[in-house]
TORLUM-475904 format. One record per residue: z, x, y of N, C-alpha, C in turn; residue in one letter. Coordinates in steps of 0.001 Angstrom, whole numbers, padded with zeros to 6 digits, always signed. Atoms other than C-alpha are relative to their C-alpha. Example, Ala and Ser with C-alpha at 12.3 -4.5 7.8 and 13.67 -1.06 7.14 Angstrom:
REM TORLUM-475904
+000000+000890-001190+007800+012300-004500+000000+000900+001200A;-000060-000820-001190+007140+013670-001060+000730-000770+001090S;
END
This chain:
REM TORLUM-475904
-001420+000254-000177+143815+049839+051389+000676+000067-001367M;-000744-000180+001235+146381+050704+048739+000335-001324-000668L;-000434+001277+000558+147507+047107+048279-001158-000840-000530A;+001127+000769+000497+143997+045929+047401+000025-000115-001517Q;-000073+000037+001455+144711+046744+043758+001067-000975-000491A;-001084+000912+000359+147703+044387+043812-000430-001419+000337V;+000354+001395-000218+147150+040655+043436+001173-000724+000666D;-001028+000738-000727+149181+038822+046091-000679-000928+001001Y;+000528+000993-000937+148700+035883+048435+000051+000557+001419D;+000078-000622-001319+147534+037443+051699+000214-000995+001148R;-000224+001004-001042+148077+034152+053552+001468-000381+000114T;-001426+000320-000064+151788+033843+052755+000692+000951+000978S;-000766-000856-000906+154442+035289+055043+000267+001352-000644A;-000269-001245+000710+155338+037883+052419-001269+000838-000141E;+001279-000693+000147+151691+038738+051839-000450+000648+001297G;+000358-000560-001306+151064+039234+055557+000878+001205+000317K;-000921-001113-000237+154139+041453+055780-000406+001204-000841L;+000406-001086+000883+153058+043529+052772-001301+000645+000491L;+001268-000534-000498+149531+043885+054158+000218+000833+001255A;-000289-000749-001218+150900+045020+057521+000680+001325-000295G;-000698-001232+000375+153226+047566+055913-000981+000988-000632I;+000955-000877+000671+150459+048953+053716-001014+000563+000999M;+000923-000473-001026+148103+049189+056704+000654+001093+000836D;-000728-000980-000790+150744+051048+058720+000174+001304-000785M;-000164-001198+000822+151426+053449+055835-001313+000770-000122L;+001311-000652+000046+147716+054156+055579-000295+000770+001266G;+000215-000678-001282+147517+055000+059273+000908+001215+000131H;-000934-001122-000058+150593+057211+059001-000485+001155-000870M;+000495-001037+000901+149112+059078+056055-001188+000735+000617A;+001137-000634-000664+145939+059730+058039+000452+000870+001166E;-000462-000717-001186+147885+060887+061106+000783+001253-000337A;-000842-001136+000376+150225+063256+059287-000712+000759-001102I;+000691-000808+000984+148123+065850+057589+000799+001266-000216E;-000794-001171+000348+150192+068461+055821-000729+000734-001110V;+000682-000808+000992+148661+071295+053880+000902+001157-000400E;-000802-001106+000488+150512+073773+051695-000801+001276+000153F;+000661-001290-000177+149677+077376+052540+000494+000935-001083V;-000360-000950+001042+149634+079737+049608-000256+001395+000538S;+000122-001345-000546+150316+083167+051014+001249+000785-000357A;-001166-000840+000248+152647+086098+050554+000900-000075+001219D;-000909+000201-001132+155477+084988+052828+001421+000379-000368T;-001328-000444+000393+158358+086739+051131+000785-001048-000755G;-000682+001012+000781+159153+083828+048836+000295-001292+000739G;-000217+001220-000781+159288+081210+051621-001315-000778+000055V;+001203+000830-000057+156795+078344+051302-000326-000353+001442D;+000473+000332-001343+154712+077670+054403-000887-001238-000090M;+000799+001210-000073+153081+074393+055438-000725-000030+001337F;+000737+000197-001241+150471+073501+058051+000129-001458+000398L;-000069+001351-000562+151057+070458+060252-001034-000093+001105Y;+000914+000265-001109+148418+068970+062552+000756-000771+001059D;-000662+000704-001103+149847+068009+065935-000784-001274+000299C;+000715+001240-000310+148997+064322+066501-000386-000103+001468P;+000295+000047-001429+148981+064937+070268-001243+000770+000388G;+001112-000849-000441+146513+067820+070608-000852+000517-001144C;+000773-000443+001149+145332+068574+067079+000235+001439-000413G;-000283-001389+000351+146742+072098+067015+000589+000072-001402A;-000542-000219+001333+147518+073422+063551+001199+000929+000141V;-001249-000726-000168+151114+074617+063356+000532+000376-001372I;-000551-000497+001258+152527+076751+060549+001514-000120+000046E;-001443+000230+000045+156053+075753+059531+000513+000466-001353I;-000543-000448+001279+158206+077409+056909+000896-001066-000607N;-000767+000988+000753+160089+075492+054259+001426-000158+000534E;-001363+000057-000527+163481+076366+055749+000079-000875+001251E;+000033+000830-001208+162541+074772+059082-000167-001466-000366T;+000217+001382+000442+161303+071646+057298+001290-000602-000535I;-001248+000498+000562+164606+071328+055449+001076-000175+001064E;-001067-000032-000998+166704+071976+058572-000248-000940+001183R;+000315+000717-001241+164908+070156+061413-000580-001384-000263E;+000619+001334+000050+163952+066515+062026-001342-000012+000723R;+001277-000122-000701+161176+067494+064428-000117+001412+000555H;+000265-001256-000678+159556+070516+066017-000791-000325+001260I;+000780+000181-001220+157850+070975+069371-001307+000774-000143I;+001297-000657+000071+154139+071756+069442-000047+001102+001061C;+000050-001085-000976+153722+075168+071093-001172-000118+000976P;+001168+000146-000866+150397+074083+072599+000180-001103+001054K;-000081+001133-000937+151115+070660+074159+001432-000453+000280C;-001423+000329-000166+154947+070481+073928+000384-001398-000466N;-000342+001300+000573+154825+067110+072116+000887+000206-001220D;-000803-000111+001223+157466+066518+069435-000840-000414-001218P;+000668+000327+001255+156166+066478+065857+001099-000333-001003I;-001006+000431+000957+158291+064477+063431-000334+000594-001357I;+000184-000575+001322+158755+066261+060125+000299-001099-001012I;-000094+001179+000851+158098+063465+057635+000808+000218-001256A;-000686-000239+001258+159705+065154+054650+001482+000200+000166T;-001414-000245-000227+163134+065515+056258+000841-001001-000776H;-000892+000861+000760+165800+064185+053954-000555-000484-001314G;+000604+000446+001269+163419+063647+051056+000514+000810-001162A;
END
């Protein structure tokens, strides 16, 4: 856990909250696997997203990431939230 390196009282209300947030962030990081694809794509960066619903690997260009809040998985039709939107 990321917060293990930080010294805080894990029994206090604040400590429990911090531990819960850090645990949730860890799970989110594991669930959202994004990989940069280095390929000749005409100057447009491409990324691979793993669908959390079915595990399909979906290629998304940088323009779509900047424009959309989510995409729909072409395999299972589940929405995939684009985590970098607005960053």
